[in-house]
MDTraj code that builds the backbone (N, CA, C; nanometers):
import mdtraj as md
import numpy as np

residues = "MET GLY HIS LEU TYR SER THR SER PHE ALA ALA PRO HIS LEU PHE GLY ASP ARG SER ASP ALA PHE GLU ALA ALA VAL THR ASN ALA VAL SER PRO PHE LEU ASP SER GLY VAL LEU THR LYS ASP ASN ALA LEU THR VAL LEU GLY GLY HIS".split()
xyz = np.array([
    [2.6884, 8.6444, 33.4390],
    [2.6744, 8.5988, 33.5998],
    [2.8468, 8.7002, 33.6594],
    [2.9042, 8.7318, 33.5963],
    [3.0486, 8.7358, 33.6881],
    [3.0313, 8.9094, 33.6552],
    [2.9749, 9.0463, 33.5381],
    [2.9474, 9.0993, 33.5270],
    [2.8618, 9.1720, 33.7173],
    [2.6803, 9.0917, 33.7067],
    [2.5888, 9.1130, 33.7856],
    [2.7399, 9.1442, 33.9292],
    [2.7732, 8.9836, 33.9504],
    [2.8657, 9.0221, 34.0835],
    [2.9491, 9.0930, 34.1101],
    [3.0194, 9.1485, 34.0121],
    [3.1176, 9.2275, 34.0473],
    [3.0374, 9.3715, 34.0818],
    [2.9044, 9.4345, 34.0835],
    [2.8569, 9.5023, 34.1287],
    [2.8344, 9.5200, 34.2641],
    [2.7727, 9.6556, 34.3499],
    [2.7482, 9.6564, 34.4577],
    [2.6253, 9.6329, 34.4682],
    [2.5348, 9.6293, 34.3813],
    [2.4052, 9.5642, 34.4289],
    [2.3495, 9.4776, 34.3744],
    [2.4214, 9.3428, 34.3535],
    [2.3991, 9.2645, 34.2986],
    [2.5323, 9.1376, 34.3742],
    [2.6225, 9.1884, 34.4334],
    [2.7155, 9.0812, 34.5349],
    [2.6983, 9.0110, 34.5688],
    [2.8243, 8.8837, 34.5432],
    [2.7229, 8.6853, 34.6059],
    [2.7316, 8.7182, 34.7341],
    [2.7982, 8.8085, 34.8232],
    [2.7541, 8.8192, 34.9224],
    [2.6045, 8.8487, 34.9880],
    [2.5060, 8.9175, 34.8992],
    [2.3772, 8.9775, 34.9566],
    [2.2965, 8.8637, 34.9097],
    [2.3617, 8.7497, 34.8360],
    [2.2488, 8.6589, 34.7854],
    [2.2417, 8.5363, 34.9194],
    [2.3694, 8.5277, 34.9598],
    [2.3326, 8.4181, 35.0873],
    [2.3302, 8.2609, 35.0318],
    [2.2599, 8.1916, 35.0929],
    [2.1926, 8.0561, 35.0353],
    [2.1170, 8.0989, 34.9291],
    [2.1021, 8.2233, 34.8232],
    [1.9798, 8.2208, 34.7470],
    [2.0874, 8.2296, 34.5632],
    [2.1869, 8.2227, 34.5980],
    [2.2489, 8.2611, 34.4959],
    [2.2614, 8.1263, 34.4146],
    [2.2386, 8.0507, 34.3768],
    [2.1962, 7.9648, 34.2690],
    [2.0480, 8.0010, 34.2509],
    [1.9522, 8.0582, 34.3075],
    [1.8143, 8.0323, 34.2923],
    [1.8232, 8.1784, 34.1682],
    [1.9084, 8.2838, 34.1974],
    [1.9356, 8.4725, 34.1788],
    [2.0151, 8.4192, 34.0043],
    [2.0987, 8.3211, 34.0214],
    [2.1488, 8.2583, 33.8458],
    [2.0735, 8.1871, 33.7955],
    [1.9998, 8.1022, 33.8316],
    [1.8791, 8.0063, 33.7505],
    [1.7339, 8.1249, 33.7224],
    [1.7074, 8.2781, 33.7915],
    [1.6174, 8.3855, 33.7049],
    [1.6674, 8.4427, 33.6090],
    [1.7998, 8.4953, 33.6948],
    [1.8743, 8.5569, 33.5955],
    [1.8738, 8.5137, 33.4443],
    [1.9393, 8.3741, 33.4211],
    [1.9545, 8.3166, 33.3442],
    [1.7961, 8.2800, 33.2628],
    [1.6928, 8.2319, 33.3044],
    [1.5894, 8.2325, 33.2467],
    [1.5336, 8.3787, 33.1935],
    [1.5712, 8.4918, 33.2605],
    [1.5368, 8.5868, 33.2463],
    [1.6031, 8.6444, 33.0955],
    [1.7238, 8.6164, 33.1423],
    [1.7994, 8.6587, 32.9638],
    [1.7907, 8.5489, 32.8502],
    [1.7710, 8.4307, 32.8647],
    [1.7389, 8.3062, 32.7382],
    [1.7165, 8.3540, 32.6191],
    [1.6128, 8.4479, 32.6346],
    [1.5371, 8.4655, 32.4925],
    [1.6283, 8.5342, 32.4310],
    [1.7250, 8.6524, 32.4635],
    [1.8082, 8.7852, 32.3946],
    [1.9522, 8.6881, 32.3720],
    [1.9706, 8.5836, 32.3748],
    [2.0648, 8.5237, 32.3708],
    [2.1407, 8.4676, 32.2344],
    [2.2360, 8.4977, 32.1973],
    [2.2450, 8.4469, 32.0402],
    [2.4054, 8.3248, 32.0290],
    [2.3416, 8.2222, 32.0196],
    [2.4095, 8.0963, 32.0600],
    [2.4820, 8.0908, 32.1609],
    [2.3995, 8.1021, 32.2722],
    [2.4343, 8.0735, 32.4468],
    [2.5096, 8.1822, 32.4485],
    [2.5049, 8.3349, 32.4353],
    [2.5797, 8.4322, 32.4240],
    [2.5264, 8.5534, 32.4675],
    [2.5549, 8.6432, 32.5582],
    [2.4653, 8.7666, 32.5366],
    [2.5371, 8.9014, 32.5088],
    [2.5303, 8.9812, 32.3879],
    [2.6040, 9.0315, 32.3275],
    [2.5489, 9.1745, 32.3994],
    [2.6211, 9.2870, 32.4504],
    [2.6250, 9.3604, 32.5256],
    [2.6947, 9.5153, 32.3845],
    [2.5665, 9.5770, 32.3533],
    [2.6352, 9.7054, 32.2586],
    [2.6030, 9.7776, 32.2920],
    [2.6964, 9.8984, 32.3642],
    [2.6145, 10.0250, 32.3775],
    [2.7802, 10.1455, 32.3505],
    [2.7609, 10.2465, 32.3538],
    [2.8324, 10.3728, 32.3414],
    [2.9193, 10.4040, 32.4548],
    [3.0496, 10.4238, 32.5102],
    [3.0743, 10.5387, 32.5925],
    [3.1719, 10.6543, 32.5449],
    [3.1287, 10.7726, 32.6347],
    [3.1613, 10.8862, 32.5517],
    [3.2555, 10.9297, 32.7292],
    [3.4108, 10.9592, 32.6992],
    [3.4369, 11.0135, 32.7939],
    [3.5148, 11.1633, 32.7081],
    [3.4735, 11.2500, 32.8465],
    [3.5019, 11.3889, 32.7967],
    [3.5971, 11.4415, 32.8785],
    [3.6890, 11.4989, 32.8206],
    [3.7989, 11.5454, 32.9673],
    [3.8435, 11.6878, 32.8954],
    [3.9105, 11.7206, 32.9974],
    [3.9101, 11.8862, 33.0323],
    [4.0337, 11.9095, 33.1119],
    [4.1131, 12.0307, 33.1455],
    [4.2341, 12.0825, 33.2161],
    [4.1829, 12.2093, 33.2572],
])
top = md.Topology()
chain = top.add_chain()
for i, resn in enumerate(residues, 1):
    res = top.add_residue(resn, chain, resSeq=i)
    for name in ("N", "CA", "C"):
        top.add_atom(name, md.element.get_by_symbol(name[0]), res)
traj = md.Trajectory(xyz[None], top)
């Protein structure tokens, strides 16, 4: 939830009094993918630099 709330499209103030419902919906959606209660994100990041 912390990551979602840190984004501009899911900032806490956007949900108002519906934040509990949003958190429940997210929890229900990701539950099948949890490994011992933890959602793991595996991705690669490439940074190209130049001058």
